[in-house]
N, C-alpha and C positions, 0 to 999 in steps of 0.2 A: 729524524724528526723527534725532538724532545717534547713529547706531548704533556709531560708533567708540568710544563710552564704555563699551560693554557687551561682555561675553563672549558666546559663541554662545548659551549657555543663557539669559543675561539678555536677549538680543535676542528670543528666542522669547517670554519672559514679557512683555516690553514690547509686542511686536506683538499678542499674544493679547488684551491689554487693549482694543485698538481694534478687533480683528477679530471677537471672539466674539459681540458684540451684533448685528452685522450678519448674521452667519451664522444666528443664532437667529431673527432677524426674517424673514429670507428663507425659512427652513425652515417657520416657522409660516404665512407668507402663502401659500406654494406647496404646503404640506402635504407636504414632503419629509422623511421620517423620517431619512434618511441625513444631511441637512444639520443636523437637530436633534442627532443624535449627535455630529457634528463640533463643533458649537457648544458642546455640553455639555463636551466634552473640552478645548476651548480655554478655556472658563470656569474649569475646574479649574486649568489652567496659570496663568491670569491672577490667581487668588486666592492662589497660592503664591509665596513668595519663595525663591529658591535661594541666598540669602546664607549660610545656615547649613549648607548641604550640602557634603560633600567630593565633588566631581565628578571622575570619572576621564575618560580619553580616550574611552571607549565612550559615556558620557553626552553628551559634547560632539559626538561624531559623530552620535548620534541626533538631537540638537538641530539640527545643521546640515542634516540631511536634511529635518526638519520645516520649518525656516525656508525652505529653498529651495522646498518645495512651497507654502507660504503666499505666497511671493513670486509664484509662477506663478498662484495663485488671484487675487491682487490685480491682476495685470496681464492676466488673461484678457480677450479672446482673444489679446492681443499676447504673444509669448514674452518671458519675463523673463530679462534678462541677469544675470550674476553680481554686477554693481555696482548693480542696481536697488534703489531705496529703497522698502520696502514701504508706507511711509506716505504716498506721494504722491497716491494716488487711491483712497480707500476706496469711493467711490460705484459703482465698477465691480463691486462684490460682488453686485449684483442679478442678475447673470448666473450666479452660482455654482451654483444648483440647476437650471439649464437642462437639457433632455433630452440635448443633445449634449455635455454636460460630464461627463467621467469623472474629473476631478481630486478630487472629494470622497472617493472611495474611497481614493485614494492618500493624501490628507490624513489620513483616519481611521486608516489603517495606520501612518502616521508618528507620529500622536498617541499611538496605543497603544504603539508602540516607545519613544517618548520617556518617557511616563509609567511604563512598566514598568521602564525603566532608572533613572529618577530616584527613584521611590518604592518600587520593588521589590514593589508590590502585585500585579503580574501577572508570572508565573503562580504564584509561590510563596506569596502571601498572607502576607508577613512582617508583624510588628508595626511600629508607628511607631518604636520604639526601634531595631529592626533596620534600618529605612530610613536612619536618621541615622548609625548606627555601622558600617554595612557597609564592610568593608575597613580598619577602624581597630581598634586594640587598646588597651584600657585598661590602664595599668600596674598592677602588684599593689598592693593597698592597704597603707598604712603602718600596721602594727599593732604594739602594744607588749605586752611580757610583763605578766602581771597584777601583778607586784610594783612596776611603775612607778607605776601609779595609786595603789596602796596606800601607797607611800612618799611620793608627792606630797601626799596628804591628811593623812598622819600628820605630816609636816614642817610643813605650814601650820597644822594643829590645835595643834601643840606651841607655836607662836609667836603664835597668834592672840590668846591671853590674855596680854598683856604683864604684867610685874611691874615697876611703876614703882619708882624709887628716888630719894629726895631725897639728893643728894650733900652730905657734910659740907664738902668743899672742891671748888672748881672743877677738874674734870679732864676729859679728853677723853671724849666720850660713846661712843667706840669701845672704851674700856678699862674694866676692872672696878674698882669701888671697894670698900674694905674696910669703910667706915662708911656704912651705908645704912639707911634706914628704909623697909621694904617697904610697898607699897600696891598691892593687886591690883585689876585691872579687874573690874567686875561683868559687862560684856558683851565679847564678842569684837570685834576690829576688823572692820569690813565688808571682806570679801575677795571679789573676783570673778575668775573664770577666763574668759579669752577662748575662745570656741567657734570653733576654727579648723578649717577643712575640709582643711588641708594641714599636718599635724604636721611638725615639723622635728627632725632628729637631727644633733647636732654633737658631735664628739669623744666618741663612744660614749655620749652623753647625750640623752635625749628632752627637748626644750625646750618650756616652757610659759610663756605670757604671763599674768601675774597682776597685778592692781591692788589696792592696799590703801589704806584711808583711816582717819581718825579717826572717832569716832562721829557727828559732825555733818557728815561728808562735805565738809569745806571744801577738801580737797586730796587728790588721788589720786596715790599713788606707784606707778610702774611697776617691776615685778620680772621678770627673765628667769631662770626657775627650771629648773635642769637636774637630771634624775633618771637615774642610771646604767641603761643598757639591759641590762647583764650582771651576774650575781651569781656569785661564786666558789663552786665546789663541788669535790668529789673528781673528778668527771668533767670538770670544766672548764666555763666559761660557754658559753652559746649564742652562736653567731656569726651576725651579720646581714650581708647582702650589701653594704649601703651603709655599714658600720661597719668601720674598720680593726681588725686584731687586735693591734696593738702596744700595750704598756702604758705608753708614754711619757706623762708628765703625771699619772698616777695618784698617784705618790709625792708630787708637788708639791701636789696637791689635799689629800691626806691630811695633809700637814704643816701646812695652814692651821688656824687656830683657829676653833672654833665661835662663831657670832655670839652676842652677849649676849641674855639673856631679854627685855630691854627694847629690843632693836634696832629693831623696827618703830616703837615710840613715839618714839624719838629721831630716826629718819629722817623721820617725819611732822612732827615739831617743826621740823626744819631746812628742809623743803620744798626738796629738792635740784634739782628739775626735771631729773632724769637717770634713766636706766634702770639699776638695780642688778642685777648678775649674781650669782646664788647657785647653789650646787651642793649636792646632798644626798650626804653620805658616810655609809655604813652604819656604825653604831656611834659616830658623832660628831654627826651632825645637819646643819644648814645651815651652810655656810661661805661667806664673801664672796670673790668673785673680782674684785679691782680691775684696771683702773680702771672706773668707770661709763661707760655709753655715752650719747651724745646722744639726746634724745627725738625720735621720728618724729612724734608728735602730742601736743598738750597737751589733756588732758581738763578739761572744765569742772567746777567744784564742783557738789555736789548728786548726787542719785541717778540722774539721767538719765530716760529714758522707757521704760516697759515696752513690750514688743512689741505688746500689745493696743491701746495708745494710738498707737504709732508707725505701725502699718499703716493706721489711719484718718486720721492727720494728715499723712502724707507719701505722695507718689506713688511707687509701685513699678512699674517696668516688668516685663514677663514675665521678662526676664533677671534682674532684681533678685530676683524671687520665687524663681526656681530657685536662684540663688546663696545666698540666705538659707536656704532650705529644706535645701539640701545641707550647709551649714555646721552647722546644728542637728542634722540626721539623722546626719551623720558623727560628730559629737561624742557623740551619744547612743549610737551603736554602739561608739565608742572606749571609753567609760566604762560600758558596760552592766553589767558585773559588779563595779563599783567602788562606793565609798561615795557617789558622786554620784547613785546611784539611790535614796538615801534622801531626796533633795530632790524637790520638786514640779517637774515639767516642764510648766508651763503658760505661756500668753502673758503672764501677770502676773508670772512669775518669771524671764523672760529679758529682759535690759535692753540698750537702746541707750545710748550715752554721747555727749553733745555734746562738740564739740571747740572750742578757741579758736585764733584766728589769731596771727600774730607780735606783734600789738598787744594781746594778751590780751583780745580781744573775742570773744564767742561767734559761731561761724560760722552763717550762715543755713541751710546744708545739713547734713544728718545723715549721718554715715558709716555705711555698711552693715556694721557690726561689732557683734556681740552678745556679751554676757557673762552668765555664770551665777553668782549669789551662792552662797557656800559657808556654809551654816548648820550649825555643828558640834554644835548642840544638837537638831537635827532627828532625830526618832525614826522609823525606817521602820515602817510598818504592815504586819505580817505577817498574812495572811488564813489562817484555818484551812481545811481541805479542805471542810468543810460550808459555810462562807461562800463560798468560791471556786466551789462548785457552783451558787450562786445568781446568779453573774455571767454576763451575756451575752457578755462578753469577759474571759476568765480572765487576761489579761496587762495590768493597769492602766497600767503605764508605757508600753507600746507604744500603747495607746489614747490616752494623753495626747500622745504624739508625733504621732499621727494628727490629733488636734484642733488642735495647733499648726500643722501643715502645711496643714490645711484652712483655717484662718484666714488664713494667708499667701496661699494661692491665691485666696481670695475678697476679700482686703483688708478683712476685717470681723472684729471681735472676737466671740468666742463666750462667752456668759454661762452659766456652770455654776450649777446650783441648790445652792449651798454649804450651805444650811440643811438639806438632806435628809441622812438617814443615808448612810454611805459606800456601801453596796451599792446603795441606791436612786439615789444621785447618779451612780455609775458607769454603771449600766444606762440611766438617763435620758440621760446624755451620749452613750452609745453609740448609742442609738436616734435622737437628734437629729442626730448626726453623719452617720449613714447617710442621713437625709433630705437633709441639706445637701450630701452628696456629689453628688447629682443636679444641684444648682445649679452646682457646680464643673464638672461634665462638660459643661454647656451654656454656661459663661461665655465671654465674648468675649475671646479672646487673639489676638495678631497671628499666631501659628502654631498652628493647631488640633492639629498633631502634638505640639508641646511641651505643650500643655494636656492632651492625652490621656495622655502619659507621666507628667506630674505627678499627674493624677487617679488613675492606676493605682497609683502609689506610695502615695497616701492610702488608696485602697481596700484595698490590701494591709495597711496598718496597722489598718484597721477590721475586717478579716476574721480572726477568731481561727483559722480553719482554715489560714491561712498558716503558723502557728507550731506547730501540733500535728502529731503523727506521721500520715503519710498512710496507713500500713498498720497494722492492729490488732496488738496484742501477742498472743503465743500464749495467754496465760491470761485475756485480756479476755473478760468475760461480757457478756450483753445488758444487765445492770443497771449496767454501768460508768458512772460519772458523768462529767460534763464536766470536773470537777476532776481526776479520775484521768487523763484524757487529757492534761491540761495537765502533770501531774506527770511523766508518762512522757517528756515532752519536756524534755531537760536545758537548763539556762541557756545552755550553750555552743551547743546546737543552735538555740535561739531567737536567740542573737546572730548566728549564721551566716545565719539566715533574714532577720534585720533588714538585714544587708548585701546579701544577694542580691536581696531583693524590694523594698527601699526605697532604700538608700544607692546601690547600683550603678547603677540607672537614672538617678538624679539626677546621679551622678558622670559618667556618659557624656554627658549633656546639657552639663554644665559643661565638661568637658575635650575633648570631640570636636566637639559642635555649636557651642559658643561659643569653644572654644580659649582659655578664660579663663586669664590669668596669675595665679599663686598670690599675687603681691604686689599685684595690682590691687584697689583699693578703690573701690567705687561710692559716690556721694554722692546723697542723696535730697533733692528739693525739696518744700516744703510744698504741700499741695493748695490750689487756689485757694479752695475753699469754706471751708477752715480759716483762710486769711488774712483773709477777710472776716467770719468768724464772730465776731471780737473787737469788732465794732461793734454797738451796740444800735440796731436799726432801729425806726422808728416803726410804729405799727399801721396796718393798711390804711385804716381810717376813724378819724379822731380830730379833736379841736378844738385849734386852735393860737391862742395869744394874740398871737403875733408879737413878744413882748417879748424883747429881747436878754438872754441869761444873763450875769450879772456874778458871777464867782467869789467876790468879797469879800462879796456880799450873801447867799450861800447859808446861812451859819450865822445871819445876822440874820433871815432868813425863818423859820428854825426857832424862833428866840426869839419872833418875833411870833405864831407858832402857839401856842406854850406860853403866852404872855401872854393870848391869846384864850381858851384853855381855863381859865386861872386866873380870868378875869373871869366866865366862865360858872359856875364853881364858887361864886364869891362871891355870885352872884345867887341861889344856893340854899343859904343858911347852915344850914338844918335837915337837909340831905342829907349823908350821910357818903360821901365818895368814896374808893375803895380805890386806893392809889398803886401804880404799877408798880415792882417791886423788881428791881434789876439787880445782879448779882455780877460784879466785875472780878477775874479771876484773872491776876495779872501779877507785877511786881517790887515791888509795894507802892504806897505813896503818901507823899509827903513832907509831914508835917504843918506844917512851917515855911514852906512856900510861901505868899506873900501871898494867893493865890487861896483856899487852904484856910482862911485865918484870917477870911475874910468870914463873919459869923454865919450867914446863910442857906445858904451853901455848906457850912459846917461841920455845920450841922444836917441836911443831906441825907445825910451819911455815917452810916449807922445802925449799922454794925458793922465791925470790923477783926480779922483773924486772920492771924497770922504762922506759916505752915507751913514756912518756909524755915529758921528757927533756933530757934523756941520751941515747936515741936510744936503750933502752933495757939493758943498763949496770946496774950492781949492783945485787949481788946474795945473800948477807947475810941479815939476819933479822935485824941486828944492823943498817943498812943504810936505812931502810924503812922510808918513810915520807908521810904525808897526810896533805895538807894545807886546805882542805875543810871539812873533817870529815866523809863524807858519806862512803868511803871505809873502814874506821876503824870500823864503826858501822856494816857494812855487814860482815866484817871478824869476828868480835866478835860474832855476831849472829850465824854464821856457827860453830864457835868453841864451843859455848855454846850448840847448838843443837846436834852437832856431835863431841864430844871431842876426839874420836878415829881417826878422819879423818886427813889426811895430807893436809895442806893448801898451795896453791901456789898463791902468790899475784902479780898482774900485774897492774901497774898504767897506764891507757890509757888516762887520762885527769886530769888536775889539779883542774878543777871546772866545773860547768855546762856551763858556758860561752864558755869554750874551747872545750866542748864536740862536738859541731856541726861541728868542723873542725878536728876531730880526727879519721876519718874513716880509714886512713892508719895505725895509731897506734893500733886501735882495731883489724884490720885484722892481723897485726903482732903478737899481743898478743894471738889471737885465734890459730894461727899456732904454736906459741911457746908452749902454754899450751897443745894443742892436739897432736902435732907431736914430740916435744922435751921432755917436761915434762911428756907426756903420762898420763894426768889426766883422770879421769873417768867422771867428771862433770865440765862443765864450766858455772859459774854463771855470768850473765850480768844484773845488776840492773839499767839499763838505757834504753832509747828508743828514736827513731827518728820519726818524723811525716811522713817521706818519706822513701821508700825503698832505700837501698844503695847497689850498685852492687859490690863494693870492699869488703864489709863485707859479703855479700852473697857468693861471690866466696871463701872466707876464710872458711866459715862454710862448704861449700860443699866439699872443698879440704880435710878438716879434716874428714868429714863424710865418704868420699870414702876410707880412709885409716884405720880408726879405728872405733870401736863401742864406741860411746861416747854420753853423754846426755847433751844437751844444754838447759839452763834455762834462761829466760829473763822476765823482768817486763812488764806487759801488759799496764801499764800507770796509772797515777794518775788524769788525767784531763778528765775522760771519760764522764762527763756530756755533753761534747760538741766535742768529737772526737772519732775516732775509735781506735782499738788496735794498739799499737806502733810497730815499727820495732826495733829489730829483733824478737820480740815476735810473730809476725804474719808470720814469715818464716816457711815453711812447716816442717823444721827439728828441730824447736825449740819448747819447751814446754812453753806455756804462763802461767805466774804466776800472780794470782790475790789475792787481800786482802779479808779476811773474819774476822768476829768476832768470839768470843769463841763458838757461837752456830753453826758455819759453814755457816752463811749467808753472801753472798757477800756484800761488802761495796758499797755505792753509787758512790764512786770514780772510780770503775772499768768500763772499756769500755763495750759496749754491746756485748753479746755473739752471734756470728754468728752461726745460725743453718745450718751447712753444709749439713744436710740431707734434708733440704728444698730447696736446690739449684736445678735448672732445669738442669738435665743432662740425656743424653740418651746413 
């Protein structure tokens, strides 16, 4: 045992690992109670790591005394010198409980002194948090005035809906044009706010990291957005300790011009691969502060991974769990009274973003950084007092935070019963979370103290008494409802409780126990079971022909099957066989292709509808068109694989660029194929990054009226995003790509193990 590698406390922990088992064995064999007590205390030391503790001189002195006693025990009856190695002869421990031996009493006392100093459990019985943070002071939290978050969301909301302009002449996109043809976005740009546990203040401005993208999320632009910390008034602005009081630079910022209304659109069009600096100026809006800064990270295209999927696909250490929970809880507290509380705080609404390396390839590791999407059309649900009185937890947002932290602690997603009415769903979630809290409290963590602190923060979220007044109001009657108690607690009071009971314990773990650097970013590796999940395993018992699979023969084999079916049909000329009807919703089909001119192929296409330009007009195969080619390919594949099927072609978009604005056309095509053409299968080889209510309603309308199969592509960019919509709709079968051996391609999105979701 190379003791020179360890501090005194670490030497005690290392020695205890080898000694405590022998002490326990000796105590049991000779029935010595005192030896058993000593062994138990040594076992406690052996199971604890002192790496996360801040140890003072007194703790080191107590450890030195215990170590010297253990050395004497190990060398008994030979006196132990100061340089004796305690691991040289453990077999002499059999004499430890002998009647002439008085050392166990001394060892017990030294164990007690060491443990009392290390954990502070004796004699004051302090909590695990006190054990870790004793002698350390947490800096004051970085809080922002309320106007900061208000101005942040107002500024982003104002520019989220860009006003496109087609220029009459080529001019700089940074300047305004007099001759424009306005064209408004129907949807806001996807905007995400980085949830940072350490807010930054620079030049009297609170700084926020924001990323913005086009609707198809093909490129994410980084923004560094500054909001003034002070507002001018007759009494003067509030001054902050870490902000200088001089006004230098304010005049320069005020002199800058407000960015154009289509600024975000133009920036996304140019794909600058740089971080743009913007400041908010009251009365002006957002102004640009050149020059842009180099990017610290390159985000992959796509929507990324929701927290619910990331925690079951990637390995989180205990430290990762605490860092992640702290970032989310701190941001929740930071924006508690802001418009961000209109958004859903669930594990499906907090996103990880994949990063690319210098060669523009997706990284295998996932950065431990999360983002919250900003939905400016989201309406906050305000509960009446009567409705709130029916809730088991009258603070739904705090309950949601508790559910998120619970999932992080268990590394398992929680499945909420979204089909239930709001009150029923919230109560059910609260009850299920309280049951799962017991599982978290017994979970295997490297440090039980860290687990207990984490679980206590979750328990505080789930206990509504944490956020209600502890003393009754003077006029409170016996019939006062739970809602009335909630009302008497102001939002500011709830916010203070959120920090004191949830954020601060996690913050102490991060800043004192781990001494985490604010700029440190942890990277997560995929779980081994996820890496092997993408392979299709054979059944336990199965028959194998031993024939080698030839990719070129795969489609020919399907044709042979179809030919066999055709021969069987011809053998029964008096029997009428009902054909399988397949609808292809895509970019159309080119009628001029040689394949489509073959009479029997042409006969297979029973109907054609153009929803992209003619509002569904056109029924003959001769008038089909496809300017993009994707629909023609999919139609041919279906006709090759199933030559006996009747095909119905619907053009829902002319190309990929138009697809993101084609929700209404897709919904019309789904209803036409399912209700009018009465097809058996609807094939949709496209996908959206976000759910679409219009398309979902059409799918559900058809499903209610007919037995039909919906197929949709899972997506091709799965290295950095989850399963696409509508493939992830509950009524749609998600189609993934495989090779000839049945192995899933790397381009497929991760498979969500729905059996691993937390549901009760």
